[in-house]
N, C-alpha and C positions, 0 to 999 in steps of 0.2 A: 630572363631570356637565356644565359647560357644553361641553368637548369632546365630550361624547355625543350630545350637543344638535346641534352644528353640524355630527357626522358626519351623522347624520341629515339634517338641511336638507342637506346636502352630496349625498345620495343620493334623496334626493327632487326634487331641483333637478335634478337629471342624467337622472333621467329623464324629469321632464316634456319636460327642452327635448331630449332624443333622441328622444322620443314625436312631438314637433313635426316634426322632422327627419326621422322615417323615412318623414311625408307629402309630400315635397319629391323631386318627378320628377326621373329622370336618377340618375345615380352615386350612391352612398350619401355624405353626411356626417353627420361623427362627432363627439362632445363630448368633452372632453376633461380633468381637471385631477389632475395629481398632483403640487401643491405646494403648496396649500393646501386651506381648506375653503369657501373659497368657490363657491357654487352658479353658474350662469349666471344674466341678465339674467331675470329669471321675465314682465316687464312685454312682452319685444320677442317682436314674431310677424313669423314668418317670411313672405314673399309671394313670389310667383314673376309678377307683375303688376304695375303704378304703380297706385298710389292718387291720387286727385283732393280736393285740399282743397277749401276753399271761392273759389269767384271764377276758377278755374282749369278751362277746357272742354277737353273729351275730345279725342282727336286724331279730326279728320274723316276718313274714307278715303275717300271724295267728291274729298278736295285731291290725294290720291295720283297720279302718271304713269307707266306705265309701258314697259317695253320691248316689242317686235314681233320677241322672239329667235326664231328655230328650234333645234331641238335640239344643243346643241356649240358655240353661238353665247356662251351666259352666259360670262362670264369671258374675252372676248378683245376684242379694238376694234372691232369687230361690233355689240357690246353700248350701248344707248344709257346705261343705266343708271352705265357706267364712264366716257361723258362729261360727268358735270357739272358735275368741278370742275377738272379740268386735265389736258392728255396723258398726265401722270405715271402717271395711273389706266388709260389703255386696252390695258396688259398685262392687269392683272386686279388686286383685292388680292389675293388669295391664291396658292398652290402647288397643285397637285394635290390633294394631298391636305390641304386644308385650314387650312392654316398659313399666318400674316400672313406677305408678302414683307419683308423687312426690307428697305429703301430707303433712304440716306443722307443726310442731312440732314433739312428738315420732313418729319413724317408728313403724307401728304393726309387730307382725313377720308375717309370710308368711307361708300359708298352702295353696300345691296346692292339685289338685285331683291324685289320686294311683291308682295303678292295681285294689283295690275294689271296684271302683265307674265303676257306668252301662256307666259312658263317654269314658269308657275306650274300648270298642266293637265299640262307635263309632268312633272314631277316631279323631273327631271334638270338640276342648275343647280349651276353651279360658284363662285357668286356668290353663294348662302345658307350662312352660317357660324353669325353671332351669332343670328340667327333661329332657329336648331335647336336651342340650349340648350346647357348645358352637360354634356362629356364628358369628366370629369372628377373621381377623387372627393377629398373635401375633410375638414381636420378644424379644426372649433374649439377651441382649445384657451387655459390659464388661463397667463400667462408666469409668474404668480408677482412681478409690480411694479410702477409705476404703471404702467403702460402695459396693465393688465387683461388684457382676451379678444384672441384676435387669430387669423389665419387663416394656414392651411398647407397643402403640400401632404402627401398622403402616398406618390404616386408621383411618380417624374421626367417634368416635364412640359417638353418640348421648347420649346425658343425660337419665338415666334410662334404657338402656341397658344392660341388660345379659349377662358377661363375661367369669366366668369361677365360676365351685365350690373349695373349697379349700380341694383338698383331702391330704392324709396323712397317717401314722399310728395312729390306734386310740389306746391309753394305759389306763392302772390305772392311777389314781392320783396320788398312791406311786410312778410307774415306773415314772413319769413325774417329780415328785420331786426327785428322785435318778440321773434322767439323767441333770436335772439342776441344781444339785449341785455338782456329780462328772464325771458327762459325758463332759458338755457344760460348767461350772465351772461358769455359769451365764454369760458367755460372748455372744457375737453376736449370736449364733448359737441357743442361749435359746430363740429366736425372734419367732421362728420356733414353738412352741410350744402355743396351740390355745387352752382354756379350754370351753370345751363341758355343755352347758342348767346351766351355772354361771350366778349366780346373785344375782349385785352389791346392787339392794337394799333390798334383803332378807337376804344377809349375808353366803345364804349357799355357800357353800364349790363344786367345779365341781368333777363327779363322773370318769369321765374320760374327756381324753385331747388329741388331734390331733399334732403328729408328725413330722412334713413335713422336716424335713430334710435332712436326706435320701433318701426319697421317697416324690413324689409329685406330685404337676400339676403347 
C-alpha cells in the first residue's frame, strides 16, 4: 500500500512538473525518473527572466550604450561593443554559426549588442547569441543518489554552443548571507547562490547574488 501511494505521488508530481516545463519557450525540456519514487520538487518554479528581491533595483535601459554598426559590421573589429574589454575580442566572440570561440588562456567577458545598438533595427547581427535564448532540448532527471536532480543533454551538443542562462531571484549580499546561514544552513541548497560582479583578483565583495533554489532555469 505504501508503495502504491508513492507511485501515485511520483506520477502526479512528474505530470505537474512536466506541465510547467511544457510552457517554457524554446526546444522541449522533459523530466525523467527511472531510478526511484521521488517526484520533482513541487515548490520549484521554472522562470525565463530574473526576479528582483527586496532592495534590488531593476536594470535601467537608459544606461545602455550601443554601437552604430552597419549591416555586416557586427562581430567584426568595426563593432564598438567588441572594443569594451580588450583587443582579444575585436575579432568577435562567436563563429559564423553562433559558437563561442575557444580562446587559449583566460576567456574575456562577453559584450553582446543590445536594444540601443543600430543593428537592432536590421535584425541581422552576429553578436547576438545569448539573448536569442536556448536552442537545445534538455532533460531534468533523477540521478538516484545524494545529488538528487540534475540536467543532461538529449542530443550531442558541440563545444562552444550556448545552452541557457542562469536565471533566479537576484537578492542583496546581506540577504544572501542570511539565507546561507539561517535558511540553507550552508548545506547543498546554498550551492544555488551565485555572486554577481565578483572579482577574486580585486577582492571586491559582490553587491548582488542570484538565488536559483526556489525559482530558476
